[in-house]
Structures are given as C-alpha cells and as structure tokens.
N, C-alpha and C positions, 0 to 999 in steps of 0.2 A: 280727572287726569288721562291724558292721552296714553296710547300703549308706547310710544317711543320715549315718554317719561320715565326715568329709572327713580325708583324710591332712594330716599335718602340713607347713606350709610352710617350717619351719626345723629345722635339724638342731640336736640337743642343743648341740653347741658354739656355734652361731649363737644360739640361744637364751640360752645363757650370756652370750654377748657383749652382747645386747640388754638384758637384765635385770640383769646384774651387773657385767660389765667396763666398758660403756659410761657408766653413771652415776658409777662410781667414777673412771674416766680423767677424765671430764669435770669432776668435783669438784677435780681437781688444779688444774685452771686457775682456779677460784673461791679456792682455797686461796693460790695464787702472786699473784693479782690483789689479794685483800683484804690478803695480809701486804706486799705491795709498796706498795700506798696507804698503809698504817698507817705504815711505817717511812719512806717518802720524804716524807710530809706533815707525819706528827706525830712522828717520830723514835723511835716505839716501836712493838711489836708486841704488840697486847692478843689475848687468845685468844678472847673473845666474839666480836667481828665476823667473826673469821675463822671459828669454828665455827658461826656463823648463816649465812654465805654457803655455807660447804661443805655444812653439812646440808640447806639449802634447795635447793642444786643436785640433790643425790641425790634428794631428796623428789621435788620436780618434775619432773625427767627421768625418774626411776624409775617414777613413778605415770603419766607419759604413755605409756611402753613397756609397762607391767605391762598397763593397760587395752587397749593396742593387741593385745596378744597373748591378750586374752580368749578368741577362738575356740581357741586352741593350749590354754588351761587348762581349757576344758570337755573338749576331746578327751582331754586327760591322766587327766582324772577317770573319764570315759566308759570309758577303755580300760585304767584301772589302771596308767598307764604310770609306773614308778617313779622313772625318771631325769628326766623332765618334771616330775612332782610334785615331785622334791627341788629342782629348779632354782627352781620357783615358790615353794617354801616358802622357800628362801634369800632369793630376791627379797623375800619379804614380811618376814622378819626385818631384812633391809636398811632397807627403809622404815620399819618401826617402830621400829627404832635409830635413824634419823635424825630421826624426828619425835621422840623422846624428847629427843634431844641438842638440837633447835631449842627445845623447850619450856624446856628448862633454861638454856640460853644466853638466852633472852629473859627469864626471871625474874631473871637476875642482870644484865640490862641496864635501861636507863633507860626510861621509858614511850615516849618519842619513839622508840626504836629499833622497838618494837611498830608505831608507826605507820608507819615508813619499810618495815617488811617488809610490812605490809598494802597500803601503795602501790605497791610496787616489784616485790615478790615475789609478790604475791596473785594477779594475772593469770597467772603462770606455773602456779600451782596448779590452776587451771581453764583451761588451755591448750586442751583438746579436749574440754571437757564441752559437752553440750547444754544453752545457757543458756536458751533457748526457742525456739518454733516460728513459722516465718514463712512467709506465703503464705495461699493460701486457695482457693476454688472458682474455676476460669476460666469467662471469659464462654462462654455457649451450651454448658457442659459440664453434665452430669447432677447434681443435687444431691449425691448420694453420692460424687462425684469430687472430691477435694481433691489440691493441689499444695501441700505444705508441706515445708519443709526445716527441719533443724535449724540454729539459729545458734552457731557457736563462734569462739571469737577468732581462732583461726587461719585462720578462712576469711574474713577481712576483707581485702580484695585490696590486695597489696603492702605492708601493714603489718607482716608477721610479722617481717621481718629488722629494721625499726625498732624494733619492740617489745622484741626480743631485745637490741638493742644498747642500748636506754634501761635494760631491766631489769639487764644484766650492767655496764654501765658506769656509768651515774649511779646505779642501785640499790646496787652495792658502795660506792661512795662515801659515799651516804647512811647506809649502814649503818656504816661505818667513822666518819664524822663525828658520828653520832648517839651513840656511845659514847665517842669520843676527842675530840670538838670542844671540850666545856666543860671537860674535866678535864686535858686535855694541852697542853702549849704548841706552837704552831707551830713545826715544823721548816723553815726555808728551805734551799734547795738552789740552786747556781748553773746546774742544768740544768732540772730538773722544777719546774711549778709546778702547784698544784692544778688549775687549769684546763686546762692541758696533758693532764694524766693523765686527766682525766675526758672530755675530748672524743677524745683518742685511744683510749682503751679503749671508748668507745661506738662510734666509727666502725669499730674493728678488730672488735668482737663481731658489729655488723652485718654487715659485710662477710664474716665466717665463716658467719653465718647464710644469706646469700645461696648462697656456696659450698657450704653443708648441701644446700640447696635444687637446686644444680646436680647435686649427687650423685643425689638423688632425682626428676630431672627427668621420666624417662620414667613413672614412677608417679605424679607430680602432673599430669602431662599427661592420663594416661588417667582420673584421678579429678576433673579440673579443679579441682585446688586452685590458688588465684589466688596462687601465690608470683611474685616477680620474673622468674626465668627464664621461666616458663609467661606472664606479661604480656608479656614481650618476645619470646615465641615462637622464642627461640633461646638456646643455651648460647654461641655466640660472642659474641653481643651482649651476654650478661650478662658475659662475661670483658673486653669492652671496657670497658663499664660500672664493672665493679670497678678495673680497671686505673687509669680516670681518677681513681677517688676517692682510691686509694692514692697516685698520683703528687701529686693536688693535696695531699694530707695531708703527704705529705714534703718538698714545696716550702713549704707553709705553716709546718712547724715544722722548717725546713732547720738551725736552730741548735741542735737537740736530735738528737745521733748516735744516741740509742736509738730515736726515733721514725723516723728515717730508715732505720735497719737493720730495723725491724720492717715497716715499709712495702716495703722492697725484699724482704724474706723473702716476705711475703704477696703481692707481685707475683709472684714466681716460681711460687707455688704455685698462683695463679689459672691460669697455662698450664699447669703441670705436673698439675693433677687435672681430670677431666672426668666425665661423667656414667658411664662405665664403669669407673672406678678402683676398687678394692676400696676398702670403707668404712673399713677401719682406718687407712688413710692420710690419711684427712681429720683423724685426729686432729693430723698435723702443721700442718695450718691452724689448728685450735683453740687448739693451744699456741703460737701465735706471741708471745701474751703471757707465757707461762711462759718462754719462751727470753730474751724481752727483760728479765723480772724477774731471771732467772738472770745475765745478762750484767751488768747494773747492779750484782747482788749481788758478782758476782768483782771487777769495777772497784773498788768500794767497799773490798772486803778488802785489795785490792791497794794502794790509797791509803793504807790505816790500816797495812798493814804496812811500806810504805817509809817512811811518815812515823814509825814507831816504831824503825825501823832508822836513820834519820838523826839520831835524838836522841842 
C-alpha cells in the first residue's frame, strides 16, 4: 500500500451494515407505515404506494451512505480489495434494483403520485448533494483567497429532523392518498383518523431523526453540522426536548391507546439511548411505528377472530 493510501475507516461488517443492512432495515419501517396507512384509512392494501415508499427509502438512504463511503470505494479499487469491492457491487445492485422498482411502480400509478414523489421524496434524494456554492472573498483578503462553502439540504440549521418528519409522515400519506384516495372508499375507524395518523407519524419520524443526531453527536459537533443536539449544545437538553414532545403528543391524543403506547415507548428509548450506544440499537427507535402497526394488526385480528367465534 502506498503512503498516499489511507487505511479503511470501517470493517467489512460495518461496511455491509452501512450500505446493505441499514437501508434494508429502515425500509421495513416504510413498508409497515405505508401498509398501516393504507389499511387503517382506506381499508385496503395496494402494492403500489407500498413499493414506492420502500424503494424510495432504500434509494435515498442507500445513495446517501454510498456516497459517504466514497473514500473507501476509492481505497478498495486502488488496493484491489475483493471483499470491499463485493460489498460496493452489492450495494450498487441494491440501488439499481430499487430504482427500477420505483420507476415500475410509478408507471402503474396516477400522475399525481409522480408529483407527490417529487415534492416529498425529491429532497431526500439530494440530501447531501452540493447544490451550489456560497460565500466569496472576505474583506481585506487577497483576491485569490475565497471562502466558499457548499450548500446542502442537511446543512440547513435545525431543519433536518423536521424535513425527515415531513418526508416520512406527510410524504407517505400523500403517496398512499394519491393512489387510493380517488378509487377506494374511505375506511372509518373508531380510534384512528387520517389526521391522527399523519400528525403522529410526522412527529414520531422527526423525533427519531433527532435521536439519530444524538447518536452522531460527537461527529456532528466536530464537523459543525447544525443538528438540533448540536444547536442545543447538549444531549441532555435534547432528551428533555424530545420527552416534552412525546408527552405532549401522548396527552393530546390520550384517547388513542396506540399513540399513547408509541409515545411511551419512544420516551423510554430517549433515555435509554445516548451518543455512546451501539448504532444497531437505534433501530429500536426507528421501528417504534412498526411495533405500533403490528400491535394494531394483532388487535384487529383478535377482534375479527372473536367476532367470528361469537357467530
């Protein structure tokens, strides 16, 4: 290895987790949320919005992680590291497959679905891309000296978590509604309403995004990434902030036992997880909606079973 070659920062297993396992695991959350919204609001489960949400999730997260590991990709090519190159090749296949499935599902969907994908999921695809350069020559500095910084969406102070919440909460509902809203009858339910699902899922996703920033607090602090924990200058303050949001959500929707359960579950994880917790455990936070959707499904199955037995 030449002196210019930097050693890899991740092991093979860590690289697999970042490029393959992590996008696939998070896409399970999109699968459960889109399925849950379809069933609880419209009474049916259509494969198109589910596939759009899942493939978009894999594509957005996978691309972000793939480009983050560009130095390791270059290292693998320069050193002919077969294991690393295999991981990157599998990641590329995953991205291309997801893109193909996304295009196919969009072709089979109304034009309004294309618009919703562009509006809500578009920012996720260019999350860490350098959109344009900002800045210029400082006063009293030589003409050859410039101070320019690349503008990326995730660098907007404090808005990362809010955008993620809107993309995953409102965006998922918008995709489901664009496909099912005009063709399927609305399915009323005694507990859930469309507004409850959208607001709860948006808040839940935004709070998890903040927890993900808690996980990366040290790295973001060094790189001066303006996440909410960095802006608050404390993980503890962030935990207080998130606890207040979850308690408010729980009190506001006290008549919905599923939202109460989800809020309590998320609050426990707020205090259980910290900046030194292994990354894998943060999936417990992300899948709070998945667990809630599964609980809802089991309860509904139980109701159906007992009503059938009573006939």
